[in-house]
C-alpha positions as CSV (number, residue, x, y, z in Angstrom):
1,M,117.0,-45.4,106.9
2,F,113.8,-43.3,107.3
3,S,110.9,-44.3,105.2
4,K,110.3,-42.4,101.9
5,Q,107.6,-39.8,101.9
6,K,105.4,-38.4,99.0
7,K,107.2,-35.8,96.9
8,N,104.3,-33.3,97.3
9,S,104.5,-33.3,101.1
10,K,103.9,-29.9,102.6
11,N,106.5,-30.3,105.3
12,P,110.1,-29.8,104.0
13,E,111.5,-32.2,106.6
14,D,109.1,-35.0,105.6
15,E,111.6,-37.0,103.5
16,K,113.8,-37.6,106.6
17,D,110.9,-37.8,109.0
18,P,110.1,-41.3,110.4
19,G,107.1,-40.0,112.1
20,Q,104.6,-40.4,109.3
21,Q,105.0,-44.2,109.0
22,A,104.8,-44.5,112.8
23,A,101.7,-42.4,112.8
24,A,100.1,-44.6,110.1
25,E,100.4,-47.5,112.4
26,S,99.5,-45.8,115.7
27,T,95.8,-46.7,115.3
28,D,96.5,-50.4,115.5
29,G,97.7,-52.2,118.6
30,D,94.5,-52.4,120.6
31,A,92.7,-55.7,121.0
32,T,89.3,-55.8,122.7
33,D,87.6,-59.0,123.8
34,N,83.8,-58.4,123.8
35,G,83.9,-55.5,126.1
36,E,86.5,-56.9,128.4
37,K,89.5,-54.8,129.5
38,P,91.5,-53.9,126.3
39,Q,95.0,-55.2,126.1
40,I,97.9,-53.8,124.1
41,E,99.3,-56.0,121.4
42,P,103.0,-56.7,121.5
43,L,104.9,-54.6,119.0
44,T,106.5,-56.3,116.1
45,P,110.3,-55.8,115.8
46,A,109.9,-53.8,112.6
47,K,107.4,-51.5,114.2
48,R,109.5,-51.1,117.4
49,K,112.4,-50.1,115.2
50,R,110.4,-47.5,113.4
51,L,109.2,-46.1,116.7
52,Q,112.7,-45.9,117.9
53,K,113.7,-43.9,114.8
54,C,110.7,-41.7,115.4
55,F,111.9,-41.2,119.1
56,E,115.4,-40.3,118.0
57,H,114.1,-37.8,115.5
58,G,111.9,-36.3,118.2
59,S,115.0,-36.1,120.5
60,M,116.9,-34.3,117.8
61,L,114.1,-31.8,117.3
62,S,113.8,-31.1,121.0
63,G,117.5,-30.5,121.2
64,K,117.1,-27.9,118.5
65,G,114.3,-26.2,120.4
66,N,111.6,-27.4,117.9
67,Y,109.4,-28.5,120.8
68,D,106.1,-28.6,118.8
69,Y,107.3,-30.9,116.1
70,A,109.2,-33.0,118.7
71,A,105.9,-33.3,120.7
72,Q,104.3,-34.8,117.6
73,M,107.1,-37.4,117.3
74,F,106.9,-38.3,121.0
75,A,103.1,-38.5,121.0
76,Q,103.3,-41.0,118.2
77,C,105.7,-43.1,120.2
78,V,103.6,-43.1,123.3
79,G,100.4,-43.6,121.4
80,S,101.8,-46.8,119.9
81,D,103.8,-48.0,123.0
82,P,102.1,-46.4,126.0
83,G,104.0,-48.6,128.4
84,N,107.4,-47.4,127.3
85,L,108.6,-45.2,130.2
86,I,111.4,-43.6,128.2
87,Y,109.0,-42.4,125.6
88,T,106.6,-41.1,128.2
89,Q,109.3,-39.3,130.2
90,N,110.7,-37.6,127.1
91,L,107.2,-36.6,125.9
92,L,106.5,-34.8,129.2
93,S,110.0,-33.2,129.6
94,N,109.8,-31.9,126.0
95,L,106.4,-30.2,126.8
96,I,107.8,-28.8,130.0
97,K,110.7,-27.2,128.1
98,K,108.2,-25.9,125.5
99,Y,106.5,-23.8,128.2
100,N,109.7,-23.1,130.1
101,N,108.3,-24.9,133.1
102,N,105.6,-22.2,133.7
103,K,103.2,-24.9,135.1
104,K,100.4,-23.2,133.3
105,G,100.7,-24.2,129.6
106,S,99.1,-22.1,126.9
107,R,96.5,-19.4,127.6
108,G,93.0,-20.6,127.1
109,A,94.0,-24.3,127.0
110,S,90.8,-25.3,128.8
111,L,88.7,-23.5,126.2
112,T,90.6,-24.5,123.0
113,G,91.1,-28.1,124.3
114,A,87.5,-28.7,125.4
115,G,86.8,-31.0,122.5
116,K,90.0,-33.0,123.2
117,K,88.9,-33.4,126.9
118,A,85.5,-34.6,125.7
119,N,87.3,-37.3,123.8
120,I,89.0,-38.5,127.0
121,K,85.6,-38.8,128.7
122,K,84.1,-40.7,125.7
123,A,87.0,-43.2,125.9
124,Q,86.5,-43.6,129.6
125,I,82.9,-44.4,129.3
126,K,83.7,-47.1,126.8
127,K,86.5,-48.3,129.1
128,D,88.9,-47.9,126.1
129,W,91.9,-47.2,128.3
130,H,94.4,-47.1,125.4
131,G,92.0,-44.6,123.8
132,V,92.1,-42.5,127.0
133,V,95.9,-42.3,126.7
134,K,95.7,-41.3,123.0
135,A,93.1,-38.7,123.7
136,G,95.2,-37.3,126.5
137,L,98.1,-37.0,124.2
138,E,96.1,-34.6,122.0
139,F,95.4,-32.3,125.0
140,L,98.8,-32.3,126.8
141,P,100.5,-30.1,124.2
142,L,98.1,-27.3,125.3
143,N,98.9,-27.8,129.0
144,P,101.2,-30.6,130.2
145,W,100.3,-29.8,133.8
146,D,96.5,-30.2,133.5
147,S,95.9,-32.4,136.6
148,Q,92.6,-33.8,135.4
149,T,94.1,-35.0,132.0
150,L,97.2,-36.4,133.7
151,T,95.2,-38.3,136.4
152,D,92.9,-39.7,133.7
153,M,95.9,-40.9,131.7
154,A,97.4,-42.3,134.9
155,K,94.3,-44.2,135.8
156,A,94.1,-45.6,132.2
157,C,97.7,-46.8,132.5
158,E,96.9,-48.5,135.8
159,E,94.0,-50.3,134.1
160,L,96.4,-51.4,131.4
161,E,98.9,-52.4,134.1
162,L,101.4,-49.8,133.1
163,D,102.2,-48.6,136.6
164,E,105.5,-46.9,136.0
165,C,104.1,-44.7,133.2
166,A,101.1,-43.9,135.4
167,I,103.5,-42.6,138.0
168,A,105.3,-40.5,135.4
169,Y,102.0,-38.7,134.7
170,L,101.2,-38.3,138.4
171,K,104.6,-36.8,139.2
172,V,104.1,-34.0,136.7
173,A,100.6,-33.4,138.1
174,L,102.0,-33.2,141.6
175,D,104.7,-30.8,140.6
176,A,102.1,-28.4,139.5
177,S,99.5,-29.1,142.2
178,P,101.3,-30.3,145.3
179,K,98.5,-29.3,147.6
180,D,95.7,-31.1,145.8
181,I,94.4,-33.6,148.3
182,A,92.6,-35.9,145.9
183,L,95.7,-36.0,143.6
184,N,98.0,-36.8,146.6
185,R,95.7,-39.6,147.7
186,L,95.6,-41.1,144.2
187,A,99.4,-40.7,143.9
188,A,100.0,-42.3,147.3
189,D,98.0,-45.4,146.3
190,S,99.8,-45.6,143.0
191,F,103.2,-45.3,144.6
192,A,102.3,-47.9,147.2
193,R,101.1,-50.3,144.5
194,V,104.6,-50.5,142.9
195,A,106.3,-50.4,146.3
196,H,107.6,-46.8,146.0
197,F,106.8,-46.4,149.7
198,D,109.0,-43.3,150.3
199,E,107.1,-41.3,147.6
200,A,103.8,-42.7,149.0
201,I,104.6,-41.5,152.5
202,K,105.5,-38.0,151.2
203,C,102.1,-37.8,149.5
204,L,100.3,-38.8,152.8
205,Q,102.4,-36.3,154.7
206,R,101.4,-33.5,152.4
207,I,97.7,-34.5,153.0
208,A,98.4,-34.5,156.8
209,V,99.7,-30.9,156.6
210,L,96.5,-29.9,154.9
211,K,94.3,-31.9,157.2
212,P,96.0,-31.7,160.6
213,K,93.0,-33.0,162.5
214,D,92.7,-36.3,160.5
215,Q,94.2,-38.8,162.9
216,N,93.7,-41.6,160.4
217,L,96.4,-40.2,158.2
218,Q,99.1,-40.7,160.9
219,R,98.0,-44.3,161.2
220,E,98.2,-44.7,157.4
221,I,101.7,-43.2,157.4
222,S,102.8,-45.6,160.2
223,Q,101.3,-48.5,158.3
224,M,103.0,-47.4,155.1
225,T,106.3,-47.3,157.0
226,V,105.7,-50.9,158.2
227,N,104.8,-52.0,154.7
228,K,108.1,-50.5,153.5
229,T,110.0,-52.5,156.0
230,I,108.1,-55.7,155.2
231,H,108.7,-55.3,151.5
232,K,112.4,-54.5,152.0
233,G,112.8,-57.7,154.1
234,G,110.7,-59.9,151.8
235,Y,108.2,-60.8,154.6
236,E,104.9,-60.2,152.7
237,T,103.6,-63.8,153.1
238,A,105.2,-64.6,156.5
239,E,103.4,-64.2,159.8
240,T,106.3,-65.1,162.1
241,S,110.1,-65.0,161.8
242,L,110.0,-68.8,161.6
243,D,107.7,-68.4,158.5
244,V,110.3,-66.2,156.9
245,S,113.0,-68.8,157.4
246,V,110.8,-71.6,156.1
247,D,109.6,-69.6,153.1
248,K,113.2,-68.7,152.2
249,K,114.4,-72.3,152.4
250,A,111.4,-73.5,150.4
251,T,112.1,-70.9,147.7
252,E,115.8,-72.0,147.6
253,L,114.8,-75.6,147.2
254,K,112.5,-74.8,144.3
255,T,114.9,-72.5,142.5
256,G,118.2,-74.2,143.4
257,G,119.1,-71.2,145.6
258,A,118.7,-68.7,142.8
259,I,116.0,-66.6,144.5
260,E,116.2,-63.8,142.0
261,L,118.2,-62.6,139.0
262,T,121.1,-60.2,139.6
263,E,120.8,-56.7,137.9
264,E,123.3,-57.8,135.3
265,Q,121.4,-61.0,134.6
266,R,118.1,-59.2,134.3
267,L,119.4,-56.6,131.9
268,R,121.1,-59.2,129.7
269,R,117.9,-61.2,129.6
270,E,116.0,-58.0,128.5
271,I,118.6,-57.5,125.8
272,R,118.1,-61.0,124.5
273,R,114.3,-60.5,124.5
274,H,114.4,-57.1,122.9
275,P,117.8,-56.6,121.1
276,E,116.3,-53.6,119.3
277,E,115.8,-51.6,122.5
278,V,118.7,-49.2,123.1
279,T,117.6,-48.5,126.7
280,N,118.6,-51.9,127.9
281,Y,122.1,-51.6,126.5
282,S,122.4,-48.2,128.1
283,A,121.2,-49.5,131.5
284,L,123.7,-52.4,131.4
285,K,126.5,-50.0,130.4
286,D,125.6,-47.8,133.4
287,Y,125.8,-50.9,135.6
288,Y,129.4,-51.7,134.5
289,F,130.3,-48.0,134.6
290,K,129.5,-47.9,138.3
291,L,131.8,-50.9,138.8
292,E,134.4,-48.9,136.9
293,D,134.6,-51.7,134.3
294,F,134.9,-49.3,131.4
295,A,136.0,-51.9,128.9
296,E,132.8,-53.9,129.4
297,S,130.8,-50.7,129.2
298,E,132.3,-49.9,125.9
299,Q,131.7,-53.4,124.6
300,I,128.0,-53.3,125.6
301,M,127.4,-50.0,123.8
302,Q,129.3,-51.3,120.8
303,E,126.9,-54.2,120.7
304,G,124.0,-51.8,121.2
305,L,125.1,-49.7,118.3
306,E,125.4,-52.7,116.0
307,A,122.0,-54.0,117.0
308,T,120.0,-50.8,117.0
309,G,122.0,-48.4,114.8
310,S,120.5,-45.6,117.0
311,M,122.2,-42.2,117.5
312,R,121.7,-42.6,121.2
313,A,123.8,-45.7,121.2
314,R,126.5,-44.0,119.1
315,E,126.7,-41.0,121.5
316,E,126.8,-43.2,124.6
317,L,129.6,-45.3,123.0
318,E,131.5,-42.1,122.3
319,D,131.1,-41.0,125.9
320,V,132.5,-44.3,127.2
321,Q,135.4,-44.2,124.8
322,I,136.3,-40.7,125.7
323,H,136.1,-41.6,129.4
324,R,138.4,-44.5,128.9
325,A,140.8,-42.3,127.0
326,H,140.8,-39.9,129.9
327,E,141.6,-42.7,132.3
328,E,144.5,-43.8,130.2
329,L,145.8,-40.2,129.9
330,I,145.8,-39.9,133.7
331,K,148.0,-43.0,133.9
332,A,150.3,-41.7,131.2
333,K,150.7,-38.4,133.0
334,Q,151.6,-40.2,136.2
335,R,154.2,-42.3,134.4
336,A,155.7,-39.2,132.8
337,E,156.0,-37.5,136.2
338,D,157.4,-40.7,137.9
339,K,159.9,-41.7,135.1
340,K,160.7,-38.2,133.7
341,T,162.0,-39.9,130.5
342,E,161.7,-38.3,127.1
343,E,159.7,-41.3,125.9
344,A,157.2,-41.2,128.7
345,V,156.7,-37.4,128.4
346,S,156.4,-37.6,124.6
347,L,153.8,-40.4,124.9
348,Y,151.7,-38.3,127.4
349,K,151.8,-35.3,125.1
350,R,150.8,-37.3,122.1
351,M,147.9,-39.0,123.9
352,K,146.7,-35.7,125.2
353,D,146.7,-34.2,121.7
354,E,144.9,-37.2,120.2
355,L,142.2,-37.0,122.9
356,N,141.7,-33.3,122.2
357,K,141.3,-34.1,118.5
358,R,138.9,-36.9,119.2
359,E,136.8,-34.8,121.5
360,A,136.7,-32.0,119.0
361,E,135.4,-34.4,116.4
362,V,132.7,-35.7,118.7
363,F,131.5,-32.2,119.8
364,N,131.6,-30.9,116.3
365,S,129.2,-33.6,115.1
366,R,126.9,-33.1,118.1
367,C,126.8,-29.3,117.5
368,D,125.6,-30.1,113.9
369,R,122.9,-32.4,115.3
370,Y,121.8,-30.1,118.1
371,P,122.6,-26.5,117.0
372,G,120.5,-25.1,119.8
373,D,122.5,-26.7,122.6
374,Y,125.0,-24.0,123.5
375,S,126.6,-26.1,126.2
376,L,127.9,-28.4,123.4
377,R,129.3,-25.3,121.6
378,Y,131.2,-24.4,124.7
379,E,132.7,-27.8,124.9
380,F,133.6,-27.8,121.2
381,G,135.1,-24.3,121.6
382,I,137.3,-25.4,124.5
383,R,138.7,-28.3,122.5
384,L,139.5,-26.0,119.6
385,K,141.3,-23.7,121.9
386,R,143.4,-26.5,123.3
387,L,144.3,-27.4,119.7
388,G,145.5,-23.8,119.1
389,K,142.6,-23.1,116.7
390,Y,141.8,-19.8,118.4
391,A,139.7,-18.1,115.6
392,E,137.5,-21.2,115.3
393,A,137.2,-21.5,119.1
394,I,136.1,-17.8,119.4
395,E,133.2,-18.5,117.0
396,Q,131.9,-21.4,119.1
397,L,132.5,-19.7,122.5
398,Q,130.7,-16.5,121.5
399,Q,127.6,-18.6,120.6
400,A,128.0,-20.5,123.9
401,R,127.4,-17.2,125.8
402,N,123.7,-17.7,124.9
403,E,123.6,-20.4,127.6
404,P,123.1,-18.4,130.8
405,K,125.1,-21.0,132.9
406,K,128.0,-20.7,130.5
407,K,128.0,-17.0,129.8
408,A,130.7,-15.9,132.2
409,V,133.1,-18.8,131.6
410,A,132.6,-18.6,127.8
411,A,133.4,-14.9,127.9
412,L,136.5,-15.6,129.9
413,E,137.7,-18.3,127.4
414,T,136.8,-16.0,124.5
415,G,139.1,-13.3,126.0
416,E,142.0,-15.7,126.3
417,C,141.6,-16.7,122.6
418,F,141.5,-13.1,121.5
419,Q,144.6,-12.4,123.6
420,Q,146.4,-15.4,121.9
421,I,145.8,-13.8,118.4
422,K,146.8,-10.4,119.7
423,R,143.3,-8.8,119.5
424,Y,143.9,-7.0,122.8
425,P,140.9,-4.6,122.9
426,L,138.5,-7.5,122.1
427,A,140.2,-9.6,124.7
428,L,139.7,-6.9,127.3
429,N,136.0,-6.5,126.4
430,S,135.5,-10.2,126.8
431,Y,137.2,-10.2,130.3
432,K,134.9,-7.3,131.3
433,E,131.9,-9.2,130.1
434,A,133.0,-12.2,132.1
435,I,133.5,-10.1,135.3
436,E,130.0,-8.5,134.9
437,S,128.3,-11.8,134.1
438,C,129.6,-13.8,137.1
439,G,127.0,-15.0,139.6
440,V,127.5,-15.6,143.3
441,L,128.6,-19.2,142.6
442,E,131.2,-18.2,140.0
443,E,133.7,-16.4,142.2
444,D,136.7,-18.4,140.8
445,I,135.8,-17.4,137.3
446,K,135.5,-13.7,138.4
447,K,138.9,-13.8,140.1
448,L,140.6,-15.2,137.0
449,A,138.8,-12.7,134.7
450,L,140.0,-9.8,137.0
451,Y,143.6,-11.2,136.9
452,R,143.6,-11.6,133.1
453,A,142.2,-8.1,132.6
454,G,144.7,-6.6,135.0
455,W,147.6,-8.5,133.5
456,L,146.6,-7.4,130.0
457,C,146.2,-3.8,130.9
458,K,149.6,-3.8,132.6
459,G,151.1,-5.2,129.4
460,L,149.4,-2.5,127.4
461,K,150.8,0.1,130.0
462,D,147.3,1.2,131.0
463,Y,148.3,1.2,134.6
464,D,145.2,2.9,135.9
465,A,143.0,0.3,134.5
466,A,145.4,-2.5,135.6
467,E,145.4,-1.2,139.1
468,Q,141.6,-1.0,139.2
469,F,141.2,-4.7,138.1
470,L,144.0,-6.0,140.3
471,S,143.0,-4.0,143.3
472,E,139.5,-5.4,143.1
473,L,141.0,-8.9,142.9
474,A,143.3,-8.2,145.9
475,G,140.3,-7.1,147.9
476,K,138.8,-10.6,147.3
477,D,141.9,-12.7,147.6
478,Y,145.3,-10.9,148.3
479,G,147.1,-14.2,147.9
480,Y,145.8,-14.9,144.4
481,K,148.7,-15.9,142.1
482,D,151.2,-13.0,141.9
483,V,148.6,-10.2,142.3
484,A,150.6,-8.5,145.1
485,K,153.7,-8.4,143.1
486,L,151.9,-7.0,140.0
487,L,150.4,-4.2,142.1
488,D,153.8,-3.3,143.4
489,E,155.2,-3.1,139.8
490,I,152.3,-1.0,138.7
491,A,152.9,1.4,141.6
492,E,156.6,1.7,140.7
493,N,155.7,2.4,137.0
494,S,153.1,4.9,137.9
495,A,155.5,6.8,140.2
496,S,158.3,6.9,137.5
């Protein structure tokens, strides 16, 4: 449960907001040793759990389009746990969504954020690297593509040995300034440090394009390629092929042949170490999912939900359960087609109906949690339509048209629902909207919308309109369904 807030809070959402308690603790966690490089203290299980709730609240807000408040939640998470890659990535992606990826941020960010940038410099002078990250978190909401702030935060992360998070900041900076030579040089070194040699080589290649006369760059690229091969083969400490063989045997003798943990073993070890971290359960679930061991995937996420109680674990468990149900439905359909018995056919129909109901429940709850996600409303509407709840489906599908990628198909599905409840003029208007909204990659949707509109107009005995729709379809695909037959019937009716 979220921590209780004061009753006189100015924010109406405070009582269910876990961010305040996380913020109250975000100032602790640094330990300095007489001017030596500061280290980050390990998070207690209780604090980690509070941060996870803060993160989930931020994810919910971001899904609703409340990017500013979500940014505050994510900043608290990163400020307290700057080495958590998931927190860092979500912080950055939320800010990118806030500005619709304009790569500029807010107007006048450099002016209004001058004081915040000064705080970054102050922390750098003190070699307070954790302080640099925190100061950077104050500026990024103004412009998440500011290369200087991002590189300062990346360098601070490297000082704290948080290399993956450093790379996350550099990737955003590179996305906005791909031709910045100094940035590409810094990024190349950072990528190489963590053995991301392909990305390092790309950075060097960009520099080479900008400095074509620099022959040293080609040698660096060649050396980086060699380093990549050496790392891949595990030859870092070997001078000859014999050394490789000797080193390998020595390692096997020391470790009993277990040179390294498998991916499964590593993830299970992380779960044992940090049972409150949902990301580890999710990664292990993905591992089994790739192996098509869906039962084990479900078991892992069930354990993750029980251990963390997080909404993310619940949703990933639902996804696995639905996928398994789809797999079972495919098998039931095949049995029904093979056996053709009343029992097999009835079982298939019952399983299909139960799956539709389950999916409708899942998407209904997700629409409540993320009301601004119109793709979810489309999926919910489709399930309602399959269940014959056409009026309810129309309500969801009409909202789904606010999602540009779903506009055409949502209009088509809306038209089919209106036609089912005999609202024919509304159905025709929806088909027309679908036809007009189709992009170049939605030709199949356009064909079906033309067919539905033509068929409906023919049924309403509006033969001129029917001929217009179906002729356009025939011009695209004369063999589509029974369009040729329909045109012949329209011609006969028009002549009589």
